C-alpha positions, 0 to 999 in steps of 0.5 A: 157644818163648819164650813170647809176650809179649801174649796175647789172652784170649777169654771173659775175663769168664767163671769161668776166663778171671777166675782165668786174668786173676789168675794168667797174668800172672806168667808175665811174659803182658801180656793183652789181654782180649776179652769180650761184656760189660764187665769192672769194674776192667778199662777197657781190655778189648774188648767185641766179639762172636765173631760180629763179624768186624771186631771180632774181627780187630781183637782179634787184631791184633798179639798173638802168641797166642790163649788162646781161652776165650770162648763157651756153657760148657754145653748150650743149642739148638744155633742159640745153640752154633752161633752162639757155639761153632762160628762164634765159633770159626772167626771166630776162627781167620779172624782169627788166620790173616789176622793171622798169628798163630801159636798159639792154646790152645783151650779144647775139654772132657772133652765132646766126649768125654763118652760115653765110659766111664769107667774102673771098679774103684778109685783109682787106676786102672792108668796102662794103663786111662787115658782115652788123647787118642786116645779118638775123639770121643763128644760128650755134648751140643750144648756137646759137639759145639762141641767137636769143631768146634774141634779139628777146626778146629785139626786144618785151620788146622794143617795147611792154614795152619800155624797150631798149636794145643794143644787143651785136653780141660778137666774142671772148674776151680775153687777145690776140687771140688763132686762125687765125680764132679769129684775125676777131672777137677778141675783147680786154678787153679795147674794150669790156669795152668801148663798153658795157660803150657805151651801157650802155650811149648811149641817144635813142639806142631802140632795137640796134644790134651791133657787138662786136669786136675789130678795127682788120685789118682782120675785118668781119664784121661792126662796124658801128652801134657800132661806132654809140653809142660812141663806139671808139675801140682803138686795132688790133689783126694784132700784133698776127698774124705773129705767129698764121698764122706761126703755122697753115696759113690762113683760107682755104674757103675750109674747112666747119669750115673755111668756116663761120663766126661760124667756128667750131661752124658750125662743131664740136661745143665745149660743155659746160661743158668746 
């Protein structure tokens, strides 16, 4: 399909949202920005809460697609996760259905499958040992659980209403990786924009689940479903490996926080707000 012209970007003031505000317009998108807080330098941004159904529907009205990055991105008490990530995502999908928006790109997370054991052995991992997208949900936190809900909600809205979604199980999108684990799950901002563009513009996605990372030498998961959308990652975290390994050493599979895909989210998850 032709790339949608107008995209609602929720969570536009957040770390990932800020990166995508700067990168996605180069692909021809006109972004409508939405966040619960004002965005400095963006006087036209919509300030609203995902819990406010009327505000969400007004934000969705007239857009061609939604890139849904809003919500709590770390662990929190369940009632906070429920309001922001579960009820908020439901409100967004209802608004998209009511306003006949036919494409959502949903920021899922690797923490939806965080208790899945990571591949063992040295890098690179053999293709047959990469974690597939068909892996059943094994959330490592209430945060991860909310991403399982979002993926299942997306499936329901595709089956029942024909609303298409690409659920992107994002690793870690920063300018550069900051830990040894992140060498395997890092997504450069440039590759993030490439992946979101592919997810917004690919034909007939139905409900597709993809992993979101660069083409890292130490990759743990299968990027084939992302590549099937037209995603062509151009970056690799390996250039940062010598420094990080010198500081921290290799991951130890005997340590619980090193044994699973979700890392320290499985043992001592960082809390929101951070």
